[in-house]
N, C-alpha and C positions, 0 to 999 in steps of 0.2 A: 575879133578875138576877145576883147575886153568885155563886150556885152554877153558873149556866150559864157565866159567864165563867171560873170556876175549872176546870170540866171541859173547856172548849174549849182552854184553855191547856195543860192536862195532856195532852190528846189530841195536840196539835201536837208537844209535846216527845217523846211516845212515838213518833210517826211519824218524827221526825228521827233518834231513836236507832235505830229499826229500819232506816232507810235507811242510816245509817252502818255498822251491823253487816253489812248486805247487801253494801255496797261493799267492806268489809274482807274478807268471805268470797270475793267475786269476785276481788279482787286476790291473795288468798292462793292461789286456785286457778289463777292465771296468766291470767285473763281480762282484757281491756283493749280500748280503742278500736283497731280495726284501722287501721293507717296504712302508707303506703309511704315508705321512707326511703332515703337514700344518704349517702355520706360527702363532706364538703368536701375538696377537693384543692388543692394548690399547683401551678400550671402557668403557662406563658407564654401570653399572650393578646394578639392584635393590637388596637391602638387604631385604629378606623376611623371614617369619617364616617357618621353615622346621622341620617336614613335614607339609604341608598345612592342616589346620583344615577343618572339615566338618561342615557346618552350615545349618540352615533351615530358610526359608523365613517367615516373620511375617507381618501382615498388620500394617501400620502406626497407624491406629486407628480402633477399631472394636466396633460396637454398637449393642446391642440387642434391637430391637424395640418392645415396648409394648404400649397398649392403656392406657390412664389415666382415661378413663371412660368405663363403661360397655354398651353393646348394640349390635345391629345386624350389622355385617360387610356388608355395603351396596355396596361398590365398591372397586375394586383393580385397581390402575391406572398405573401399570407397568408390564412388563414381567419378571418373575423370572430369575435370572442370568444375567440381563442386567445392564448396567451402568446407574446411575442416578446422576443428578446434585444436588447441595446443595439447600435445600428448595423446591425440587420437591414434588408434592403431591403423596403420596404412597397409602393411604387408606382413605376411608370415612366411618365413623360410622353413622348409621341412625340418622340424626340431629333432627327429628321431636319431640321426647320427650323433648329435650333441648329447642327447639324453643317454645314449648307450655309453659314450665316452665318459660322461660324468659318473654313471653307475659303476663302471669298471675302476676308475681312479678313486672313487669314494671307498670301494671295498679294499683297495690296496692301502689307502690311508688308514682305514680302521685297523687293518692288520699291523701296519707299521706303528700305529699309536699304542696298540697292545704290546708289541715287542719293545717299544721304548719304555713303557711303564715297567716291564720286567727288568730291562737292562738298568734302569735307574735305581731300582731296589738293590740289584747286585753291585752296582757301583758304590752306592752308599754303604753297603756292607763290606766294602773293600775286597770283593770277590772278583769284580770285573775291572779291566784296565780303563784308563782314560780314553785311549784310542777307540776301543770298542763302544764305549758310551757315546763318544762324539759321532761315530759313524751311524749309530742307531738314531741319534737326534737329527742328524743331517738328512737321513732317509725319510724320517717323519715330516720334517719341515718341507722337503722337496715335494713330497706327495700332497701336502696341504696346499702348496702354491699351485700345483697342477689342478687340484680340485677347484680352487678359486678361478683359475683360467677357464675351466670347463663351465663353471656357473656363468661367467661373463659371456662366453661364446653362446650359451643357451639363451641368455637374455637378448643377444644380437639377432636371434631368429624372429623377434618381434620388432618391426621398424615403425617408429611412431613420429608424429608431426612435431617439429621443434617449436612451432608457434601457430597462432591462428592465421590462416591464409587460404589462398585459392590454389587448387591443384591444377597442373597443366596436363599435357597429353601423356598417357602411359607409354613407356618405352619397352616394357616387358609384361607379359601376361601369364596367367596361371599355367604351370607346367614347364615354363622356360627354366633353364639352368642359368643361375646367376653367378658370375665370377666377381669376387671381391678383390680390390675395390674399383676394378676397371669399368664395370657396367653402371650406367646411369639409369635409375629406375623412374625418376620423376623430378620435376622442378616445382617448388612451392613459392608463391609470391605473397608477401604480406602487404595488404592494401589498406589496412586500417591501423595507423594512419598511412599516408602516401606522400611521395615527393613530386614536385614539379621542378625540373631543372631548366634554366634559361640563361642566356648570356646578355650582358649589357656592355656598352662602351666604357672604357677605362675612365673617361671624363666624369662619369657619375660616381666613381669609387669614393672620393673624399666625402661627398655629401651622404652617400649611403652609410659609410662608417660613422660619420658624425651623428646621423639620425638614429642609428642602431644603438649607440651609447645612451641615448636619451629616452627611447621608447621602442617597443616592438613595431616593426614595419609590416603593414597590412598588404596582402597580396590577394588579388582575385583573378579568376580565369574565365574564359568563355571559349566556346568551340562551335563548330558547324553543327547545325540541327539541334542546338540546345534549346530547351523550352523557353520561349521568349517571355513567358509570364513569371518565370522563377529567376531569382538572382543567381548569378554564377557562384561556384564554390569559393569560399573565402578561407584564407590561411594566413600564416605569418612567415616572414623570411627567417630561415633557420641556419643557413650556411653561406659563407662567402669564401670562395677559393683563395688560396694563398699565393697564386701566381696569375699574372696577366699573360694571355697568349701573345707572344711576340710577333706572330705572323698576322693576326687579325686585330689586335688591340682590344680584345674582348676579355671579360672576366666572367667565370661561371658562378651562378648563384643557385641555391635550392630553397624552395618554400615548402613548408609542411602543411598538409590539409588533413582534417580528421576523416573526411571521406565516408561519413557514416552511411550514406545512401548508395555508396559504390558508384557515384556518378563518374569519377575519374578512373581510368583503366590504364595499366602499364603499356607504354608504347604510343599512347595517344598524343597528338599534337594539339596545343591549345594556345590561345592568345593571352598574354600575361599583362596585368596592370599592377605595377608596383607603386604604392603610395608612399612618398617620402615624408610629406608633412601636409598640413592643411592651412590654407589662408583663411583668416577670420575677418568677416565683414568686408570682403573684397567687392569693389564696384565691378559689376559684370554686365555685359551687353552681348547680344547675338553676334557671332563673328562677322556676319555680312555687313554689320554697321561700320566696321573699321575699313577706311579707304586709305590708299597710299598715293601720294602725289610727289611733286618735285621737292617739296620741303619736308617730306616725311609723312607720318600717319596722321589722319584727321577723321573727325566724325561730324556729320551734319546734325546740329541740335536745333530743334524747333522751339522758337521763343513764343511768348504769350500772344504776340500780334500775328502769329501764324507765318512769320518769315523764318528763314533758316540762317543759322550761323555756322560757318566752317570753323570748327574747334580743333586746334592741334592737340593730340593726345599721345601718351606713352602707353603702348599696349604691353601686357604681360603674357602669362601663359594662356593656353587654350585648352579647354576640356569639354568634351561632349558638345561641340558646337557653340560654346560660350567662351568669350575672351575677357580676361581681366584688364581693366583700365587702371594703370598705376597712377597716372596724372592726367588732369585736364577735364575730369567729369565728376559729377556728384550723383548720388542716389536720388532717384525721382525725376531726373531730367529726361525729356522726351527726345529720342534719337531716331533718325531715319534708318530703316533696314532694307528698303527697296525703293527704287526710283531715283537714285543719286545721279544718274547720267544726265538728267535734265536740270540739275540744280546748280546754283552758284550763290554766293553770299547775298542775302537780302531778298531772294526770290520768295514770293508768297506760295504757300503749299496748301493743298487740300488733303487733310490727314485721314488715314484710316488705321485704327489700332489693330495690332496683330493679336490673334486669339491665343497664340502659343505663349506659354510662360517661360521666363528665363530661370525660374527657380529650379534648383537641383538638390537632391537629397545629400 
């Protein structure tokens, strides 16, 4: 038993010595664990709400167009779905009944005015009583008010756009009888500018309010089938609701976009990126470089002698596949981004640089 134990221990020692010599020969020959590496860089990085919320597009203003008088819809002056300018003529209600009423009341007013002028002279000559003069004056003033009402009703026969906007579907066509104000003729949406409404968790409210007091908050959106070569529409946060939803813990926000090219459309769902602030000269590495172990987060750093060091780090925010390293790393240091499973502290590596850059606009 003693001899067997002695020879077993001796064999194990010989095997370890042979393995060490073998590793030394491989290291000397330049062999090592193949890894993909890149350099940590210092760059500016936006601080955004993560995960990004989903919002929906809303018109800046929306108006339901109704007639203020009843009558026959005589003419439609636009094509449904088209853009119209402010004060553009949309509909004409048959004006002939209003014109006839105005002509009738205007004639009565002319007669009442002439009668009042006669009564005024008689009253000044002490021939006519105060009562007769007051009745004549009241009759003239009443008919003058009636004429003004007729003129207003006649103007209502022309229905005009309240602002620049896009027309919806026609609800009435030429020849239909319109009842005022029950019947809806049309809905117009103002889309220049336009709103995007979205909700965020109440935990972000203090930071949002703090940043809004210091500078405008930038908002960008993206959506399915958006042209990948073009940047998404960019706007500014314009509204924070005054109440947090007690059932969801969310608060509603609105961002305003100029929407000059009409890229955004009411009712559309979009992905929203709300930028709270920007980190300046932040140390950034690809997110896959950051590993998590029993003692926390770490990164494999390649030293000048081609061995790796397991460096404890404190990771910050992540943006577009990049992670900010708050502590433990300097700009320019080489970090491993692929091949970490075969690594341990002091292992020699065979490095291959990544072609992708960690720089971000």
